[in-house]
N, CA, C and O atoms as a Tinker XYZ file with bonds, in Angstrom:
   436  protein
     1  N     -4.270000    4.628000    8.991000    73     2
     2  CA    -3.067000    3.737000    9.211000    64     1     3
     3  C     -3.561000    2.376000    8.538000    63     2     4     5
     4  O     -4.675000    1.895000    8.743000    81     3
     5  N     -2.628000    1.840000    7.741000    73     3     6
     6  CA    -2.893000    0.457000    7.209000    64     5     7
     7  C     -2.809000   -0.640000    8.168000    63     6     8     9
     8  O     -1.982000   -0.608000    9.080000    81     7
     9  N     -3.652000   -1.644000    8.003000    73     7    10
    10  CA    -3.494000   -2.638000    8.934000    64     9    11
    11  C     -2.324000   -3.501000    8.518000    63    10    12    13
    12  O     -1.957000   -3.563000    7.345000    81    11
    13  N     -1.696000   -4.225000    9.590000    73    11    14
    14  CA    -0.459000   -4.984000    9.223000    64    13    15
    15  C     -0.931000   -6.229000    8.314000    63    14    16    17
    16  O     -2.084000   -6.658000    8.353000    81    15
    17  N     -0.063000   -6.688000    7.611000    73    15    18
    18  CA    -0.382000   -7.867000    6.736000    64    17    19
    19  C     -0.649000   -9.061000    7.582000    63    18    20    21
    20  O      0.002000   -9.262000    8.607000    81    19
    21  N     -1.584000   -9.851000    7.177000    73    19    22
    22  CA    -1.882000  -11.132000    7.921000    64    21    23
    23  C     -0.690000  -12.253000    7.667000    63    22    24    25
    24  O     -0.436000  -13.149000    8.473000    81    23
    25  N     -0.071000  -12.070000    6.532000    73    23    26
    26  CA     0.955000  -13.099000    6.199000    64    25    27
    27  C      2.462000  -12.312000    6.305000    63    26    28    29
    28  O      2.669000  -11.166000    5.908000    81    27
    29  N      3.334000  -13.099000    6.858000    73    27    30
    30  CA     4.735000  -12.469000    6.915000    64    29    31
    31  C      5.209000  -12.250000    5.564000    63    30    32    33
    32  O      4.674000  -12.813000    4.609000    81    31
    33  N      6.246000  -11.411000    5.431000    73    31    34
    34  CA     6.821000  -11.085000    4.187000    64    33    35
    35  C      7.615000  -12.279000    3.574000    63    34    36    37
    36  O      7.779000  -12.400000    2.360000    81    35
    37  N      8.086000  -13.134000    4.483000    73    35    38
    38  CA     8.928000  -14.343000    3.891000    64    37    39
    39  C      7.848000  -15.358000    3.335000    63    38    40    41
    40  O      8.201000  -16.054000    2.383000    81    39
    41  N      6.715000  -15.492000    3.777000    73    39    42
    42  CA     5.737000  -16.334000    3.240000    64    41    43
    43  C      5.395000  -15.882000    1.937000    63    42    44    45
    44  O      5.304000  -16.685000    1.008000    81    43
    45  N      5.152000  -14.374000    1.753000    73    43    46
    46  CA     4.777000  -13.889000    0.476000    64    45    47
    47  C      5.702000  -14.010000   -0.578000    63    46    48    49
    48  O      5.332000  -14.166000   -1.741000    81    47
    49  N      7.089000  -13.936000   -0.183000    73    47    50
    50  CA     8.225000  -14.144000   -1.084000    64    49    51
    51  C      8.309000  -15.526000   -1.524000    63    50    52    53
    52  O      8.537000  -15.789000   -2.705000    81    51
    53  N      8.125000  -16.495000   -0.574000    73    51    54
    54  CA     8.216000  -17.797000   -0.901000    64    53    55
    55  C      6.957000  -18.243000   -1.983000    63    54    56    57
    56  O      7.159000  -19.008000   -2.926000    81    55
    57  N      5.863000  -17.737000   -1.732000    73    55    58
    58  CA     4.680000  -18.088000   -2.561000    64    57    59
    59  C      4.970000  -17.510000   -3.988000    63    58    60    61
    60  O      4.679000  -18.170000   -4.985000    81    59
    61  N      5.495000  -16.381000   -4.067000    73    59    62
    62  CA     5.774000  -15.790000   -5.373000    64    61    63
    63  C      6.886000  -16.587000   -6.079000    63    62    64    65
    64  O      6.775000  -16.845000   -7.278000    81    63
    65  N      7.898000  -16.963000   -5.404000    73    63    66
    66  CA     8.948000  -17.780000   -5.967000    64    65    67
    67  C      8.421000  -19.125000   -6.435000    63    66    68    69
    68  O      8.674000  -19.584000   -7.548000    81    67
    69  N      7.647000  -19.749000   -5.489000    73    67    70
    70  CA     7.104000  -21.040000   -5.937000    64    69    71
    71  C      6.232000  -20.991000   -7.104000    63    70    72    73
    72  O      6.262000  -21.956000   -7.866000    81    71
    73  N      5.364000  -19.886000   -7.388000    73    71    74
    74  CA     4.562000  -19.900000   -8.475000    64    73    75
    75  C      5.443000  -19.714000   -9.732000    63    74    76    77
    76  O      5.257000  -20.344000  -10.773000    81    75
    77  N      6.481000  -18.739000   -9.539000    73    75    78
    78  CA     7.329000  -18.504000  -10.764000    64    77    79
    79  C      8.067000  -19.719000  -11.200000    63    78    80    81
    80  O      8.240000  -19.958000  -12.395000    81    79
    81  N      8.560000  -20.587000  -10.133000    73    79    82
    82  CA     9.208000  -21.778000  -10.563000    64    81    83
    83  C      8.281000  -22.772000  -11.131000    63    82    84    85
    84  O      8.697000  -23.458000  -12.064000    81    83
    85  N      7.081000  -22.944000  -10.696000    73    83    86
    86  CA     6.135000  -23.926000  -11.098000    64    85    87
    87  C      5.744000  -23.519000  -12.590000    63    86    88    89
    88  O      5.645000  -24.414000  -13.430000    81    87
    89  N      5.525000  -22.226000  -12.927000    73    87    90
    90  CA     5.071000  -21.753000  -14.093000    64    89    91
    91  C      6.307000  -22.139000  -15.231000    63    90    92    93
    92  O      6.125000  -22.681000  -16.321000    81    91
    93  N      7.537000  -21.722000  -14.681000    73    91    94
    94  CA     8.569000  -21.807000  -15.437000    64    93    95
    95  C      8.895000  -23.349000  -16.041000    63    94    96    97
    96  O      9.206000  -23.597000  -17.206000    81    95
    97  N      8.755000  -24.231000  -15.043000    73    95    98
    98  CA     8.843000  -25.671000  -15.377000    64    97    99
    99  C      7.778000  -26.294000  -16.022000    63    98   100   101
   100  O      7.900000  -27.432000  -16.476000    81    99
   101  N      6.505000  -25.508000  -16.125000    73    99   102
   102  CA     5.340000  -25.910000  -16.918000    64   101   103
   103  C      4.672000  -26.974000  -16.001000    63   102   104   105
   104  O      4.059000  -27.860000  -16.597000    81   103
   105  N      4.695000  -27.019000  -14.733000    73   103   106
   106  CA     3.912000  -28.101000  -14.025000    64   105   107
   107  C      2.520000  -27.959000  -14.022000    63   106   108   109
   108  O      1.848000  -28.961000  -13.776000    81   107
   109  N      1.919000  -26.794000  -14.273000    73   107   110
   110  CA     0.413000  -26.553000  -14.301000    64   109   111
   111  C      0.015000  -26.107000  -15.640000    63   110   112   113
   112  O      0.808000  -25.489000  -16.350000    81   111
   113  N     -1.257000  -26.409000  -16.045000    73   111   114
   114  CA    -1.661000  -25.915000  -17.361000    64   113   115
   115  C     -1.815000  -24.474000  -17.399000    63   114   116   117
   116  O     -1.822000  -23.937000  -18.506000    81   115
   117  N     -1.951000  -23.709000  -16.264000    73   115   118
   118  CA    -2.140000  -22.280000  -16.354000    64   117   119
   119  C     -1.471000  -21.649000  -15.135000    63   118   120   121
   120  O     -1.250000  -22.314000  -14.122000    81   119
   121  N     -1.156000  -20.385000  -15.242000    73   119   122
   122  CA    -0.504000  -19.712000  -14.082000    64   121   123
   123  C     -1.550000  -19.672000  -12.928000    63   122   124   125
   124  O     -1.141000  -19.907000  -11.791000    81   123
   125  N     -2.777000  -19.412000  -13.116000    73   123   126
   126  CA    -3.787000  -19.353000  -12.078000    64   125   127
   127  C     -3.885000  -20.710000  -11.390000    63   126   128   129
   128  O     -3.987000  -20.754000  -10.164000    81   127
   129  N     -3.859000  -21.861000  -12.157000    73   127   130
   130  CA    -3.885000  -23.164000  -11.561000    64   129   131
   131  C     -2.590000  -23.344000  -10.595000    63   130   132   133
   132  O     -2.759000  -23.855000   -9.488000    81   131
   133  N     -1.488000  -22.987000  -10.948000    73   131   134
   134  CA    -0.264000  -22.895000  -10.010000    64   133   135
   135  C     -0.504000  -22.081000   -8.896000    63   134   136   137
   136  O     -0.119000  -22.467000   -7.792000    81   135
   137  N     -1.160000  -20.869000   -9.040000    73   135   138
   138  CA    -1.383000  -19.938000   -7.889000    64   137   139
   139  C     -2.411000  -20.653000   -6.936000    63   138   140   141
   140  O     -2.200000  -20.671000   -5.724000    81   139
   141  N     -3.453000  -21.203000   -7.454000    73   139   142
   142  CA    -4.516000  -21.849000   -6.623000    64   141   143
   143  C     -3.919000  -22.888000   -5.730000    63   142   144   145
   144  O     -4.024000  -22.893000   -4.504000    81   143
   145  N     -3.215000  -23.863000   -6.539000    73   143   146
   146  CA    -2.626000  -24.932000   -5.808000    64   145   147
   147  C     -1.502000  -24.428000   -4.678000    63   146   148   149
   148  O     -1.478000  -24.935000   -3.556000    81   147
   149  N     -0.765000  -23.593000   -5.005000    73   147   150
   150  CA     0.297000  -23.207000   -3.946000    64   149   151
   151  C     -0.307000  -22.383000   -2.925000    63   150   152   153
   152  O      0.193000  -22.371000   -1.800000    81   151
   153  N     -1.331000  -21.693000   -3.199000    73   151   154
   154  CA    -2.010000  -20.996000   -2.106000    64   153   155
   155  C     -2.634000  -22.010000   -0.995000    63   154   156   157
   156  O     -2.657000  -21.781000    0.215000    81   155
   157  N     -3.101000  -23.100000   -1.597000    73   155   158
   158  CA    -3.624000  -24.164000   -0.834000    64   157   159
   159  C     -2.644000  -24.739000    0.051000    63   158   160   161
   160  O     -2.826000  -24.888000    1.259000    81   159
   161  N     -1.450000  -25.106000   -0.667000    73   159   162
   162  CA    -0.345000  -25.864000    0.044000    64   161   163
   163  C      0.157000  -24.971000    1.095000    63   162   164   165
   164  O      0.494000  -25.535000    2.136000    81   163
   165  N      0.281000  -23.657000    1.037000    73   163   166
   166  CA     0.804000  -22.758000    1.958000    64   165   167
   167  C     -0.209000  -22.299000    3.105000    63   166   168   169
   168  O      0.169000  -21.675000    4.096000    81   167
   169  N     -1.407000  -22.634000    2.893000    73   167   170
   170  CA    -2.439000  -22.327000    3.849000    64   169   171
   171  C     -2.944000  -20.875000    3.731000    63   170   172   173
   172  O     -3.463000  -20.297000    4.686000    81   171
   173  N     -2.769000  -20.304000    2.509000    73   171   174
   174  CA    -3.155000  -19.052000    2.332000    64   173   175
   175  C     -4.631000  -19.008000    1.933000    63   174   176   177
   176  O     -4.963000  -19.756000    1.012000    81   175
   177  N     -5.594000  -18.208000    2.520000    73   175   178
   178  CA    -7.018000  -18.313000    2.438000    64   177   179
   179  C     -7.523000  -18.179000    0.999000    63   178   180   181
   180  O     -8.502000  -18.841000    0.655000    81   179
   181  N     -6.937000  -17.395000    0.179000    73   179   182
   182  CA    -7.365000  -16.897000   -1.078000    64   181   183
   183  C     -6.373000  -17.076000   -2.174000    63   182   184   185
   184  O     -5.211000  -16.729000   -1.967000    81   183
   185  N     -6.724000  -17.590000   -3.334000    73   183   186
   186  CA    -5.758000  -17.630000   -4.368000    64   185   187
   187  C     -5.617000  -16.219000   -5.012000    63   186   188   189
   188  O     -4.630000  -15.915000   -5.681000    81   187
   189  N     -6.589000  -15.428000   -4.789000    73   187   190
   190  CA    -6.579000  -14.027000   -5.165000    64   189   191
   191  C     -5.481000  -13.203000   -4.566000    63   190   192   193
   192  O     -4.867000  -12.354000   -5.213000    81   191
   193  N     -5.239000  -13.505000   -3.207000    73   191   194
   194  CA    -4.108000  -12.978000   -2.510000    64   193   195
   195  C     -2.885000  -13.313000   -3.088000    63   194   196   197
   196  O     -2.093000  -12.391000   -3.283000    81   195
   197  N     -2.550000  -14.526000   -3.424000    73   195   198
   198  CA    -1.227000  -14.825000   -4.018000    64   197   199
   199  C     -1.190000  -14.216000   -5.392000    63   198   200   201
   200  O     -0.134000  -13.741000   -5.811000    81   199
   201  N     -2.255000  -14.204000   -6.094000    73   199   202
   202  CA    -2.244000  -13.558000   -7.495000    64   201   203
   203  C     -1.662000  -12.068000   -7.443000    63   202   204   205
   204  O     -0.761000  -11.619000   -8.151000    81   203
   205  N     -2.345000  -11.439000   -6.495000    73   203   206
   206  CA    -1.867000  -10.041000   -6.177000    64   205   207
   207  C     -0.432000   -9.906000   -5.871000    63   206   208   209
   208  O      0.240000   -9.016000   -6.394000    81   207
   209  N      0.076000  -10.787000   -5.015000    73   207   210
   210  CA     1.529000  -10.805000   -4.678000    64   209   211
   211  C      2.335000  -11.015000   -5.970000    63   210   212   213
   212  O      3.335000  -10.349000   -6.240000    81   211
   213  N      1.810000  -12.026000   -6.782000    73   211   214
   214  CA     2.710000  -12.384000   -7.991000    64   213   215
   215  C      2.689000  -11.100000   -8.948000    63   214   216   217
   216  O      3.723000  -10.757000   -9.523000    81   215
   217  N      1.552000  -10.434000   -9.098000    73   215   218
   218  CA     1.483000   -9.232000   -9.909000    64   217   219
   219  C      2.355000   -8.154000   -9.526000    63   218   220   221
   220  O      3.037000   -7.556000  -10.358000    81   219
   221  N      2.361000   -7.859000   -8.180000    73   219   222
   222  CA     3.135000   -6.825000   -7.573000    64   221   223
   223  C      4.624000   -7.164000   -7.693000    63   222   224   225
   224  O      5.453000   -6.273000   -7.882000    81   223
   225  N      4.948000   -8.400000   -7.588000    73   223   226
   226  CA     6.369000   -8.896000   -7.745000    64   225   227
   227  C      6.838000   -8.597000   -9.315000    63   226   228   229
   228  O      7.932000   -8.095000   -9.574000    81   227
   229  N      5.982000   -8.928000  -10.204000    73   227   230
   230  CA     6.194000   -8.586000  -11.578000    64   229   231
   231  C      6.539000   -7.081000  -11.858000    63   230   232   233
   232  O      7.500000   -6.678000  -12.513000    81   231
   233  N      5.540000   -6.300000  -11.218000    73   231   234
   234  CA     5.750000   -4.836000  -11.294000    64   233   235
   235  C      7.155000   -4.412000  -10.744000    63   234   236   237
   236  O      7.919000   -3.714000  -11.411000    81   235
   237  N      7.432000   -4.843000   -9.570000    73   235   238
   238  CA     8.819000   -4.588000   -8.845000    64   237   239
   239  C      9.875000   -5.013000   -9.707000    63   238   240   241
   240  O     10.904000   -4.348000   -9.829000    81   239
   241  N      9.669000   -6.106000  -10.324000    73   239   242
   242  CA    10.788000   -6.693000  -11.087000    64   241   243
   243  C     10.992000   -6.080000  -12.541000    63   242   244   245
   244  O     11.962000   -6.358000  -13.247000    81   243
   245  N     10.020000   -5.260000  -12.890000    73   243   246
   246  CA    10.035000   -4.441000  -14.144000    64   245   247
   247  C      9.500000   -5.273000  -15.326000    63   246   248   249
   248  O      9.679000   -4.867000  -16.474000    81   247
   249  N      8.846000   -6.432000  -15.079000    73   247   250
   250  CA     8.404000   -7.252000  -16.305000    64   249   251
   251  C      6.852000   -6.795000  -16.512000    63   250   252   253
   252  O      6.252000   -7.240000  -17.490000    81   251
   253  N      6.277000   -6.025000  -15.719000    73   251   254
   254  CA     4.989000   -5.566000  -15.742000    64   253   255
   255  C      4.746000   -4.025000  -15.538000    63   254   256   257
   256  O      5.256000   -3.500000  -14.548000    81   255
   257  N      4.071000   -3.337000  -16.328000    73   255   258
   258  CA     3.972000   -1.933000  -15.953000    64   257   259
   259  C      3.057000   -1.651000  -14.710000    63   258   260   261
   260  O      2.066000   -2.350000  -14.495000    81   259
   261  N      3.408000   -0.634000  -13.921000    73   259   262
   262  CA     2.597000   -0.168000  -12.834000    64   261   263
   263  C      3.544000    0.460000  -11.833000    63   262   264   265
   264  O      4.736000    0.661000  -12.070000    81   263
   265  N      2.908000    0.766000  -10.656000    73   263   266
   266  CA     3.703000    1.488000   -9.706000    64   265   267
   267  C      4.358000    0.381000   -8.792000    63   266   268   269
   268  O      3.754000   -0.603000   -8.366000    81   267
   269  N      5.579000    0.664000   -8.571000    73   267   270
   270  CA     6.468000   -0.353000   -7.803000    64   269   271
   271  C      5.984000   -0.199000   -6.150000    63   270   272   273
   272  O      5.339000    0.777000   -5.766000    81   271
   273  N      6.344000   -1.164000   -5.370000    73   271   274
   274  CA     6.047000   -1.088000   -3.874000    64   273   275
   275  C      6.669000    0.144000   -3.355000    63   274   276   277
   276  O      6.051000    0.797000   -2.514000    81   275
   277  N      7.864000    0.543000   -3.783000    73   275   278
   278  CA     8.561000    1.686000   -3.138000    64   277   279
   279  C      7.838000    2.955000   -3.608000    63   278   280   281
   280  O      7.729000    3.888000   -2.812000    81   279
   281  N      7.332000    3.053000   -4.860000    73   279   282
   282  CA     6.529000    4.183000   -5.316000    64   281   283
   283  C      5.187000    4.358000   -4.513000    63   282   284   285
   284  O      4.768000    5.444000   -4.110000    81   283
   285  N      4.612000    3.225000   -4.346000    73   283   286
   286  CA     3.309000    3.171000   -3.638000    64   285   287
   287  C      3.564000    3.563000   -2.188000    63   286   288   289
   288  O      2.681000    4.219000   -1.636000    81   287
   289  N      4.618000    3.255000   -1.530000    73   287   290
   290  CA     4.962000    3.603000   -0.126000    64   289   291
   291  C      5.248000    5.153000   -0.187000    63   290   292   293
   292  O      4.756000    5.921000    0.640000    81   291
   293  N      5.993000    5.531000   -1.116000    73   291   294
   294  CA     6.233000    7.012000   -1.219000    64   293   295
   295  C      4.922000    7.803000   -1.351000    63   294   296   297
   296  O      4.724000    8.788000   -0.640000    81   295
   297  N      4.072000    7.399000   -2.210000    73   295   298
   298  CA     2.744000    8.100000   -2.501000    64   297   299
   299  C      1.969000    8.155000   -1.147000    63   298   300   301
   300  O      1.386000    9.180000   -0.797000    81   299
   301  N      1.984000    7.010000   -0.394000    73   299   302
   302  CA     1.172000    6.904000    0.926000    64   301   303
   303  C      1.858000    7.893000    1.899000    63   302   304   305
   304  O      1.164000    8.587000    2.642000    81   303
   305  N      3.125000    7.964000    1.907000    73   303   306
   306  CA     3.793000    8.880000    2.834000    64   305   307
   307  C      3.492000   10.358000    2.425000    63   306   308   309
   308  O      3.260000   11.176000    3.315000    81   307
   309  N      3.488000   10.701000    1.206000    73   307   310
   310  CA     3.252000   12.072000    0.773000    64   309   311
   311  C      1.772000   12.432000    1.017000    63   310   312   313
   312  O      1.460000   13.546000    1.438000    81   311
   313  N      0.921000   11.532000    0.764000    73   311   314
   314  CA    -0.554000   11.771000    1.176000    64   313   315
   315  C     -0.726000   11.969000    2.565000    63   314   316   317
   316  O     -1.504000   12.834000    2.967000    81   315
   317  N     -0.061000   11.236000    3.359000    73   315   318
   318  CA    -0.179000   11.550000    4.959000    64   317   319
   319  C      0.349000   12.831000    5.199000    63   318   320   321
   320  O     -0.273000   13.598000    5.934000    81   319
   321  N      1.606000   13.231000    4.587000    73   319   322
   322  CA     2.129000   14.530000    4.903000    64   321   323
   323  C      1.289000   15.712000    4.279000    63   322   324   325
   324  O      1.294000   16.784000    4.884000    81   323
   325  N      0.615000   15.598000    3.187000    73   323   326
   326  CA    -0.262000   16.639000    2.718000    64   325   327
   327  C     -1.449000   16.705000    3.720000    63   326   328   329
   328  O     -1.871000   17.820000    4.024000    81   327
   329  N     -1.979000   15.669000    4.220000    73   327   330
   330  CA    -3.070000   15.730000    5.144000    64   329   331
   331  C     -2.733000   16.414000    6.315000    63   330   332   333
   332  O     -3.476000   17.265000    6.803000    81   331
   333  N     -1.596000   16.076000    6.820000    73   331   334
   334  CA    -1.040000   16.839000    8.131000    64   333   335
   335  C     -0.869000   18.338000    7.943000    63   334   336   337
   336  O     -1.203000   19.124000    8.831000    81   335
   337  N     -0.323000   18.753000    6.729000    73   335   338
   338  CA    -0.074000   20.046000    6.378000    64   337   339
   339  C     -1.398000   20.800000    6.219000    63   338   340   341
   340  O     -1.491000   21.975000    6.573000    81   339
   341  N     -2.410000   20.129000    5.692000    73   339   342
   342  CA    -3.708000   20.826000    5.537000    64   341   343
   343  C     -4.419000   21.066000    6.888000    63   342   344   345
   344  O     -5.114000   22.061000    7.092000    81   343
   345  N     -4.200000   20.083000    7.805000    73   343   346
   346  CA    -4.710000   20.171000    9.186000    64   345   347
   347  C     -4.063000   21.442000    9.923000    63   346   348   349
   348  O     -4.731000   22.219000   10.606000    81   347
   349  N     -2.663000   21.564000    9.701000    73   347   350
   350  CA    -1.846000   22.592000   10.294000    64   349   351
   351  C     -2.413000   23.936000    9.744000    63   350   352   353
   352  O     -2.581000   24.906000   10.483000    81   351
   353  N     -2.690000   23.946000    8.460000    73   351   354
   354  CA    -3.141000   25.215000    7.844000    64   353   355
   355  C     -4.591000   25.601000    8.282000    63   354   356   357
   356  O     -4.964000   26.774000    8.284000    81   355
   357  N     -5.350000   24.609000    8.635000    73   355   358
   358  CA    -6.804000   24.948000    9.037000    64   357   359
   359  C     -6.651000   25.505000   10.374000    63   358   360   361
   360  O     -7.294000   26.507000   10.690000    81   359
   361  N     -5.747000   24.863000   11.290000    73   359   362
   362  CA    -5.551000   25.451000   12.640000    64   361   363
   363  C     -5.036000   26.898000   12.498000    63   362   364   365
   364  O     -5.544000   27.786000   13.183000    81   363
   365  N     -4.124000   27.136000   11.701000    73   363   366
   366  CA    -3.448000   28.462000   11.643000    64   365   367
   367  C     -4.520000   29.547000   11.018000    63   366   368   369
   368  O     -4.473000   30.728000   11.363000    81   367
   369  N     -5.399000   29.103000   10.161000    73   367   370
   370  CA    -6.400000   30.022000    9.745000    64   369   371
   371  C     -7.332000   30.356000   10.826000    63   370   372   373
   372  O     -7.659000   31.523000   11.043000    81   371
   373  N     -7.782000   29.334000   11.531000    73   371   374
   374  CA    -8.640000   29.586000   12.687000    64   373   375
   375  C     -8.039000   30.502000   13.681000    63   374   376   377
   376  O     -8.672000   31.421000   14.202000    81   375
   377  N     -6.804000   30.230000   13.927000    73   375   378
   378  CA    -6.051000   31.137000   15.059000    64   377   379
   379  C     -5.913000   32.520000   14.443000    63   378   380   381
   380  O     -6.087000   33.495000   15.174000    81   379
   381  N     -5.608000   32.689000   13.130000    73   379   382
   382  CA    -5.499000   33.995000   12.640000    64   381   383
   383  C     -6.657000   34.790000   12.624000    63   382   384   385
   384  O     -6.627000   36.007000   12.802000    81   383
   385  N     -7.836000   34.037000   12.385000    73   383   386
   386  CA    -9.191000   34.731000   12.409000    64   385   387
   387  C     -9.592000   35.044000   13.844000    63   386   388   389
   388  O    -10.256000   36.043000   14.116000    81   387
   389  N     -9.192000   34.204000   14.721000    73   387   390
   390  CA    -9.544000   34.546000   16.258000    64   389   391
   391  C     -8.612000   35.901000   16.619000    63   390   392   393
   392  O     -9.123000   36.858000   17.200000    81   391
   393  N     -7.410000   35.893000   16.279000    73   391   394
   394  CA    -6.585000   37.021000   16.791000    64   393   395
   395  C     -7.061000   38.312000   16.005000    63   394   396   397
   396  O     -7.124000   39.400000   16.577000    81   395
   397  N     -7.389000   38.150000   14.690000    73   395   398
   398  CA    -7.713000   39.339000   14.001000    64   397   399
   399  C     -9.070000   39.896000   14.519000    63   398   400   401
   400  O     -9.259000   41.112000   14.472000    81   399
   401  N     -9.975000   39.103000   14.987000    73   399   402
   402  CA   -11.208000   39.543000   15.507000    64   401   403
   403  C    -10.862000   40.253000   17.006000    63   402   404   405
   404  O    -11.572000   41.177000   17.403000    81   403
   405  N     -9.833000   39.804000   17.731000    73   403   406
   406  CA    -9.493000   40.291000   18.995000    64   405   407
   407  C     -8.855000   41.820000   18.607000    63   406   408   409
   408  O     -9.070000   42.780000   19.347000    81   407
   409  N     -8.202000   41.918000   17.603000    73   407   410
   410  CA    -7.555000   43.305000   17.220000    64   409   411
   411  C     -8.650000   44.311000   16.851000    63   410   412   413
   412  O     -8.616000   45.483000   17.227000    81   411
   413  N     -9.669000   43.765000   16.058000    73   411   414
   414  CA   -10.681000   44.620000   15.645000    64   413   415
   415  C    -11.669000   45.200000   16.735000    63   414   416   417
   416  O    -12.393000   46.157000   16.458000    81   415
   417  N    -11.684000   44.591000   18.001000    73   415   418
   418  CA   -12.496000   45.011000   19.059000    64   417   419
   419  C    -12.067000   46.329000   19.579000    63   418   420   421
   420  O    -10.869000   46.597000   19.484000    81   419
   421  N    -12.836000   47.155000   20.094000    73   419   422
   422  CA   -12.428000   48.475000   20.723000    64   421   423
   423  C    -12.002000   48.159000   22.082000    63   422   424   425
   424  O    -12.540000   47.274000   22.748000    81   423
   425  N    -11.001000   48.908000   22.508000    73   423   426
   426  CA   -10.326000   48.699000   23.884000    64   425   427
   427  C    -11.338000   49.193000   24.917000    63   426   428   429
   428  O    -12.112000   50.123000   24.696000    81   427
   429  N    -11.280000   48.509000   26.056000    73   427   430
   430  CA   -12.277000   48.964000   27.082000    64   429   431
   431  C    -11.763000   50.071000   27.957000    63   430   432   433
   432  O    -12.550000   50.657000   28.700000    81   431
   433  N    -10.480000   50.397000   27.917000    73   431   434
   434  CA    -9.909000   51.356000   28.748000    64   433   435
   435  C     -9.459000   52.557000   28.001000    63   434   436
   436  O     -8.932000   53.495000   28.600000    81   435
């Protein structure tokens, strides 16, 4: 199970929006400079965290190739389901082997 995010969704959205607006206005010499400054202003520990949020927002917005947040969530859910089904299959295999062995034993009576 994934750990909950340290930062609320609203803060992530605000940081992404602030970076996009700052870059659009040309307030900083580079996008990373904007990211680093805004991360500091918002009290976010690492500029890399904000950079990842910005990149994911670009993917979700269709301006960058990659898997969207919805696709990643679906993949995670499908992987969880596959793991659960594999566990169930292993249990059923063990049970069928157990009962098959019981049928092969000669009767005592």
